[in-house]
VOBA-1610 file (N, C-alpha, C; in pm, whole numbers, padded with zeros to 5 digits, always signed):
BEGIN
Unk+09087+09222+11878Unk+09028+09294+11765Unk+09114+09285+11639Unk+09244+09272+11654Unk+09331+09265+11538Unk+09299+09145+11451Unk+09265+09030+11512Unk+09232+08912+11432Unk+09102+08932+11356Unk+09006+09005+11412Unk+08882+09034+11341Unk+08911+09117+11216Unk+09000+09213+11228Unk+09035+09298+11114Unk+09102+09215+11005Unk+09190+09125+11042Unk+09257+09040+10944Unk+09157+08952+10871Unk+09059+08897+10945Unk+08957+08813+10882Unk+08873+08895+10785Unk+08837+09016+10824Unk+08759+09103+10736Unk+08839+09134+10610Unk+08967+09161+10627Unk+09052+09193+10512Unk+09059+09078+10413Unk+09065+08955+10463Unk+09073+08839+10375Unk+08945+08818+10296Unk+08832+08865+10349Unk+08705+08842+10282Unk+08671+08952+10180Unk+08752+09055+10171Unk+08728+09164+10078Unk+08764+09118+09937Unk+08673+09144+09844Unk+08695+09105+09705Unk+08741+09227+09627Unk+08852+09217+09558Unk+08903+09327+09477Unk+08844+09315+09337Unk+08761+09412+09301Unk+08693+09407+09171Unk+08764+09488+09063Unk+08887+09530+09090Unk+08963+09605+08992Unk+08986+09520+08868Unk+08962+09578+08754Unk+08980+09509+08627Unk+09124+09530+08581Unk+09207+09425+08589Unk+09350+09435+08560Unk+09384+09351+08438Unk+09474+09406+08355Unk+09524+09331+08239Unk+09676+09340+08236Unk+09737+09230+08193Unk+09881+09229+08165Unk+09893+09203+08016Unk+09961+09295+07947Unk+09978+09283+07802Unk+10125+09263+07769Unk+10148+09176+07674Unk+10283+09149+07625Unk+10283+09155+07472Unk+10401+09151+07415Unk+10413+09162+07269Unk+10366+09037+07196Unk+10394+08918+07251Unk+10359+08795+07180Unk+10311+08687+07275Unk+10250+08585+07219Unk+10198+08472+07298Unk+10310+08401+07372Unk+10427+08397+07313Unk+10542+08332+07377Unk+10571+08392+07515Unk+10555+08523+07528Unk+10584+08590+07654Unk+10477+08565+07760Unk+10358+08526+07717Unk+10250+08498+07813Unk+10285+08383+07906Unk+10362+08286+07858Unk+10399+08170+07939Unk+10472+08213+08067Unk+10563+08308+08056Unk+10637+08357+08172Unk+10545+08421+08275Unk+10450+08498+08226Unk+10355+08565+08315Unk+10265+08462+08384Unk+10217+08363+08308Unk+10131+08259+08365Unk+10202+08186+08480Unk+10328+08150+08459Unk+10404+08079+08562Unk+10416+08163+08689Unk+10444+08290+08675Unk+10459+08378+08791Unk+10326+08394+08866Unk+10217+08411+08794Unk+10087+08426+08858Unk+10046+08298+08929Unk+10073+08184+08867Unk+10043+08056+08931Unk+10117+08041+09064Unk+10244+08077+09065Unk+10323+08067+09188Unk+10266+08153+09300Unk+10214+08269+09264Unk+10163+08363+09363Unk+10018+08338+09402Unk+09950+08248+09333Unk+09810+08221+09362Unk+09716+08329+09311Unk+09756+08396+09207Unk+09672+08501+09148Unk+09591+08440+09034Unk+09458+08450+09042Unk+09376+08396+08933Unk+09394+08479+08807Unk+09393+08411+08691Unk+09406+08485+08565Unk+09320+08421+08459Unk+09291+08500+08357Unk+09208+08455+08246Unk+09282+08483+08116Unk+09273+08388+08025Unk+09337+08400+07893Unk+09227+08389+07788Unk+09221+08483+07693Unk+09119+08473+07588Unk+09131+08340+07514Unk+09017+08282+07481Unk+09017+08153+07412Unk+09031+08166+07262Unk+09018+08287+07211Unk+09029+08307+07067Unk+08894+08303+06998Unk+08787+08279+07072Unk+08654+08278+07014Unk+08607+08421+06992Unk+08505+08439+06910Unk+08456+08573+06880Unk+08382+08635+06997Unk+08333+08555+07090Unk+08264+08605+07208Unk+08365+08672+07300Unk+08346+08803+07328Unk+08442+08878+07411Unk+08455+08821+07552Unk+08352+08756+07604Unk+08358+08705+07740Unk+08414+08563+07746Unk+08455+08508+07633Unk+08509+08371+07631Unk+08654+08370+07676Unk+08676+08322+07797Unk+08810+08315+07854Unk+08826+08182+07925Unk+08948+08132+07925Unk+08982+08019+08010Unk+09035+08077+08139Unk+08974+08042+08251Unk+09015+08097+08380Unk+09099+07993+08453Unk+09215+08036+08499Unk+09305+07950+08573Unk+09312+08001+08716Unk+09307+07911+08810Unk+09299+07949+08950Unk+09433+07953+09021Unk+09540+07915+08959Unk+09669+07914+09027Unk+09692+07784+09098Unk+09815+07761+09140Unk+09849+07633+09202Unk+09849+07638+09354Unk+09843+07756+09413Unk+09842+07765+09557Unk+09704+07731+09610Unk+09700+07676+09732Unk+09571+07640+09790Unk+09492+07765+09830Unk+09559+07874+09860Unk+09491+07997+09900Unk+09511+08103+09792Unk+09404+08136+09724Unk+09409+08236+09617Unk+09376+08373+09672Unk+09427+08474+09606Unk+09387+08609+09639Unk+09243+08629+09594Unk+09168+08704+09671Unk+09028+08728+09641Unk+09018+08849+09547Unk+09019+08818+09418Unk+09018+08924+09318Unk+08965+08872+09185Unk+08928+08967+09099Unk+08891+08929+08963Unk+09013+08869+08895Unk+08994+08771+08810Unk+09110+08716+08737Unk+09176+08824+08652Unk+09307+08826+08654Unk+09385+08917+08571Unk+09375+08868+08427Unk+09349+08958+08335Unk+09340+08922+08193Unk+09481+08924+08133Unk+09518+08816+08069Unk+09647+08807+08001Unk+09624+08811+07851Unk+09675+08914+07786Unk+09653+08927+07642Unk+09777+08985+07574Unk+09783+08965+07445Unk+09888+09030+07367Unk+09839+09169+07328Unk+09933+09256+07298Unk+09897+09392+07258Unk+09814+09392+07130Unk+09836+09292+07044Unk+09762+09283+06918Unk+09613+09257+06942Unk+09580+09187+07050Unk+09441+09151+07079Unk+09370+09254+07167Unk+09437+09360+07206Unk+09383+09454+07305Unk+09288+09558+07248Unk+09285+09574+07119Unk+09204+09680+07060Unk+09057+09664+07099Unk+08999+09773+07150Unk+08858+09773+07187Unk+08833+09738+07333Unk+08927+09674+07401Unk+08911+09641+07542Unk+08961+09756+07628Unk+08902+09771+07747Unk+08950+09869+07844Unk+08958+09803+07980Unk+09056+09846+08060Unk+09078+09791+08192Unk+09110+09905+08288Unk+09085+09883+08418Unk+09119+09985+08516Unk+09270+10007+08521Unk+09344+09897+08527Unk+09490+09902+08536Unk+09548+09811+08429Unk+09650+09860+08359Unk+09717+09782+08256Unk+09866+09778+08286Unk+09920+09656+08286Unk+10064+09637+08298Unk+10117+09597+08161Unk+10213+09672+08111Unk+10275+09643+07982Unk+10412+09584+08012Unk+10424+09454+07997Unk+10545+09383+08036Unk+10639+09363+07918Unk+10769+09372+07946Unk+10869+09339+07845Unk+10898+09449+07746Unk+10883+09574+07786Unk+10915+09684+07694Unk+11064+09714+07703Unk+11142+09624+07650Unk+11286+09640+07651Unk+11338+09631+07507Unk+11449+09694+07483Unk+11507+09694+07350Unk+11535+09551+07306Unk+11499+09518+07185Unk+11515+09383+07134Unk+11389+09299+07146Unk+11294+09345+07228Unk+11165+09277+07241Unk+11055+09368+07186Unk+11058+09492+07228Unk+10959+09589+07180Unk+11028+09722+07159Unk+11033+09774+07041Unk+10977+09716+06919Unk+11058+09594+06874Unk+10988+09508+06805Unk+11052+09386+06757Unk+11161+09422+06655Unk+11278+09357+06666Unk+11389+09390+06575Unk+11355+09379+06427Unk+11271+09285+06389Unk+11239+09268+06247Unk+11162+09388+06192Unk+11090+09461+06278Unk+11016+09577+06229Unk+11110+09691+06193Unk+11224+09697+06257Unk+11321+09802+06225Unk+11385+09776+06090Unk+11407+09650+06060Unk+11471+09613+05934Unk+11375+09620+05815Unk+11247+09604+05840Unk+11151+09599+05729Unk+11062+09723+05719Unk+11102+09831+05784Unk+11027+09957+05778Unk+10883+09944+05827Unk+10862+09860+05928Unk+10728+09847+05986Unk+10721+09911+06125Unk+10806+10007+06148Unk+10810+10074+06278Unk+10679+10146+06309Unk+10613+10200+06207Unk+10484+10266+06230Unk+10381+10168+06286Unk+10384+10045+06243Unk+10293+09943+06296Unk+10321+09919+06445Unk+10448+09915+06483Unk+10485+09898+06624Unk+10439+10017+06707Unk+10448+10135+06651Unk+10398+10254+06722Unk+10248+10248+06742Unk+10177+10200+06640Unk+10032+10188+06651Unk+09996+10088+06761Unk+10066+09975+06765Unk+10042+09874+06868Unk+10069+09933+07007Unk+10177+10008+07019Unk+10209+10071+07148Unk+10100+10169+07189Unk+10052+10248+07095Unk+09945+10344+07124Unk+09819+10272+07173Unk+09780+10167+07103Unk+09662+10090+07143Unk+09681+10036+07285Unk+09797+09979+07314Unk+09822+09923+07447Unk+09817+10030+07555Unk+09879+10143+07529Unk+09883+10251+07628Unk+09746+10312+07656Unk+09660+10310+07559Unk+09528+10373+07577Unk+09420+10276+07623Unk+09455+10156+07663Unk+09356+10060+07713Unk+09325+10079+07861Unk+09402+10160+07931Unk+09384+10178+08075Unk+09289+10293+08105Unk+09196+10267+08196Unk+09105+10372+08242Unk+09171+10459+08349Unk+09254+10397+08435Unk+09309+10471+08548Unk+09461+10475+08551Unk+09527+10361+08523Unk+09672+10357+08541Unk+09737+10260+08443Unk+09856+10299+08395Unk+09939+10214+08309Unk+10074+10200+08377Unk+10123+10077+08381Unk+10256+10049+08437Unk+10336+09980+08327Unk+10451+10037+08292Unk+10537+09979+08188Unk+10658+09918+08258Unk+10687+09790+08224Unk+10803+09723+08285Unk+10901+09681+08176Unk+11024+09669+08215Unk+11128+09620+08123Unk+11136+09471+08120Unk+11090+09406+08225Unk+11104+09260+08234Unk+10967+09194+08234Unk+10969+09061+08235Unk+10846+08983+08235Unk+10815+08932+08373
//
């Protein structure tokens, strides 16, 4: 019976809507590499005006997790979107807030971006220091 349970578990589809948000496009590369290694499908907005326009990547492993693709976006592009779970990656000093905002009195803009990112989650927000 244990093998039947394992087979059933593998066929379960996780429909949780998950997003990983970072400060800039440069940081997305690190997240993409990690998801590819783990076989986690992910989607990256194509930049088109259509909200459903995404490039979906399936990962490099032959066996993918059965789940909705994780949305990878920058905090700047998150306004108006909502997700069940949001991971905010790279919230470490020197990355967020960006050092140039401290020097140019644009700290309020960084606070607004942080507020938008934090309020995109319907159920849970996870903030990490690393990527």
